[in-house]
C-alpha positions as CSV (number, residue, x, y, z in Angstrom):
1,M,13.2,-2.2,-10.8
2,F,11.5,-4.3,-8.2
3,E,13.9,-3.1,-5.5
4,S,13.1,0.5,-6.5
5,W,9.3,-0.1,-6.3
6,L,9.7,-1.9,-2.9
7,L,11.8,0.9,-1.5
8,S,9.4,3.6,-2.7
9,S,6.4,1.7,-1.3
10,T,8.1,1.2,2.0
11,I,9.1,4.9,2.2
12,L,5.6,6.0,1.4
13,V,4.0,3.8,4.1
14,S,6.7,4.9,6.6
15,Q,5.9,8.6,5.8
16,L,2.2,8.2,6.5
17,S,1.7,9.1,10.2
18,N,-1.5,7.2,10.8
19,V,-0.5,3.7,9.5
20,S,-1.0,1.1,12.2
21,S,1.5,-1.7,13.0
22,D,-1.2,-4.1,11.9
23,F,-1.3,-2.5,8.5
24,R,2.5,-2.6,8.2
25,Q,2.6,-6.3,9.3
26,L,-0.2,-7.4,7.0
27,K,1.3,-5.6,4.0
28,T,4.6,-7.3,4.7
29,Q,2.9,-10.7,5.0
30,L,1.1,-10.2,1.7
31,E,4.4,-9.3,0.0
32,N,6.1,-12.3,1.5
33,S,3.2,-14.4,0.0
34,G,4.1,-13.1,-3.4
35,F,1.6,-10.2,-3.7
36,K,2.7,-6.6,-4.7
37,V,1.0,-4.0,-2.5
38,N,0.9,-0.6,-4.1
39,I,0.0,2.5,-2.1
40,A,-1.4,4.4,-5.0
41,I,-4.6,5.3,-6.7
42,P,-5.8,2.1,-8.4
43,P,-5.6,2.0,-12.2
44,D,-8.7,1.4,-14.3
45,F,-9.8,-2.2,-14.4
46,N,-12.9,-3.8,-15.7
47,F,-15.0,-4.1,-12.6
48,A,-17.8,-6.5,-12.1
49,N,-21.2,-5.2,-13.1
50,Q,-23.1,-3.3,-10.3
51,Q,-26.6,-2.1,-10.0
52,I,-27.3,1.2,-11.6
53,D,-27.6,3.1,-8.3
54,F,-24.0,2.1,-7.5
55,Q,-22.3,3.2,-10.8
56,R,-19.9,5.5,-8.9
57,R,-16.7,3.9,-10.2
58,S,-16.4,6.4,-13.1
59,V,-16.5,9.3,-10.6
60,R,-14.5,7.8,-7.7
61,K,-11.7,5.3,-7.6
62,P,-12.1,2.3,-5.3
63,Y,-10.5,2.2,-1.9
64,G,-8.7,-1.1,-2.8
65,V,-8.3,-3.4,-5.7
66,L,-6.7,-6.8,-6.3
67,N,-5.6,-7.6,-9.8
68,A,-5.3,-11.3,-10.1
69,K,-3.4,-11.3,-13.3
70,S,-0.5,-9.4,-11.8
71,K,-1.0,-10.5,-8.2
72,S,-1.0,-6.8,-7.3
73,I,-3.1,-5.0,-4.7
74,W,-3.7,-1.3,-4.8
75,I,-4.6,0.7,-1.7
76,N,-5.9,4.1,-2.5
77,P,-4.0,6.7,-0.3
78,I,-7.3,8.4,0.6
79,V,-8.0,5.5,3.0
80,F,-5.3,6.7,5.4
81,E,-7.0,10.1,5.6
82,L,-10.3,8.4,6.2
83,G,-8.9,6.2,8.9
84,I,-10.0,3.0,7.1
85,S,-6.7,1.7,5.9
86,D,-6.7,-1.5,8.1
87,A,-10.2,-2.4,7.0
88,V,-9.4,-1.9,3.3
89,L,-6.2,-4.0,3.5
90,I,-8.0,-6.7,5.4
91,H,-10.7,-6.8,2.7
92,E,-8.1,-7.0,-0.1
93,T,-6.2,-9.7,1.9
94,V,-9.4,-11.9,1.8
95,H,-9.4,-11.5,-2.0
96,A,-5.7,-12.5,-2.0
97,V,-6.6,-15.6,0.0
98,Q,-9.4,-16.3,-2.5
99,Y,-6.8,-16.1,-5.3
100,C,-4.6,-18.6,-3.4
101,V,-7.6,-21.0,-2.8
102,G,-8.5,-20.8,-6.5
103,N,-4.9,-21.5,-7.6
104,G,-4.7,-18.2,-9.5
105,N,-8.5,-17.6,-10.0
106,I,-10.6,-15.8,-7.4
107,Q,-12.7,-18.4,-5.6
108,T,-14.7,-18.3,-2.4
109,I,-13.0,-19.8,0.6
110,G,-16.1,-21.3,2.2
111,L,-16.1,-19.3,5.4
112,D,-18.8,-20.0,8.0
113,I,-19.2,-16.4,9.1
114,E,-21.5,-13.6,8.0
115,P,-20.9,-9.9,7.5
116,I,-22.7,-7.5,9.6
117,R,-26.1,-6.4,8.3
118,Q,-24.9,-2.9,7.5
119,A,-22.4,-4.3,5.0
120,Q,-25.1,-6.0,2.8
121,P,-25.6,-3.1,0.4
122,F,-21.9,-3.2,-0.4
123,F,-21.9,-6.7,-1.7
124,K,-25.5,-7.0,-2.8
125,R,-24.9,-4.2,-5.3
126,Y,-23.1,-6.7,-7.6
127,V,-25.4,-8.1,-10.3
128,D,-24.0,-11.6,-10.6
129,T,-24.1,-14.1,-7.7
130,Y,-20.4,-15.0,-8.1
131,S,-19.2,-11.4,-7.4
132,Q,-21.7,-11.2,-4.5
133,A,-20.3,-14.3,-2.9
134,V,-16.7,-13.2,-3.3
135,E,-17.4,-9.7,-1.9
136,K,-19.6,-11.2,0.9
137,E,-16.6,-13.2,2.2
138,A,-14.4,-10.1,2.1
139,Y,-16.9,-8.0,4.0
140,A,-17.6,-10.9,6.4
141,V,-13.9,-11.0,7.5
142,Q,-13.6,-7.2,7.4
143,T,-16.5,-6.7,9.8
144,Q,-15.5,-9.2,12.4
145,S,-14.1,-7.9,15.7
146,N,-11.0,-10.1,15.2
147,N,-10.7,-9.2,11.6
148,Y,-6.9,-8.7,11.6
149,E,-6.2,-12.1,13.3
150,L,-8.7,-13.8,11.0
151,A,-7.1,-12.3,7.9
152,V,-3.6,-13.3,9.0
153,S,-4.7,-16.8,9.8
154,L,-6.4,-17.2,6.4
155,L,-3.3,-15.8,4.6
156,E,-1.0,-18.2,6.5
157,K,-3.3,-21.2,5.9
158,H,-3.9,-20.7,2.2
159,C,-1.1,-18.6,0.7
160,Q,2.2,-20.0,2.2
C-alpha cells in the first residue's frame, strides 16, 4: 500500500513540468523525516477559526495542509499552475518542524525573524493568538530570500 502511494506520488510530481529541483529535494527530505507528502486536493479538516471576512475555506481548498495526527502534508495541485509550489511546500515544512519541536503537537519554534509586512493579513486573520503565532512563523520563513535553505536547515535540526 505505502509503496503504491509513494510510487504514484513520485510519478505525479515527475509528470508536472514546472516542479523545481528544490521542491523535489524538500519533498524527499520531508518523506525521509517521516512525513507523507500528498500531491492532491486536501481533504476537509477542522481549520482554526478565522475572521469572518476570510471564511473562504468552504469555497476554496487551501494550498497546503499539515495533518499532525497522520503526519501527512497535502499540496494542492493548483499551486503548480500558480507557480507557488515551492513557497507552499516551504510553508508546510515549517509546520512539520513545529510538529517535531512539539513532539507530535504543533508548537512554535521560537524563530527570531519576521514575515514581510504584506504577509500580515494571512496570519492575522486567525482569531486565536496560538494559530496566529504558528502561522506567523511559517510565513516568516516562507517570505525570506533564503527560504529554501532556512526550511532545510530547520528540518535537519529538529526532525532528524
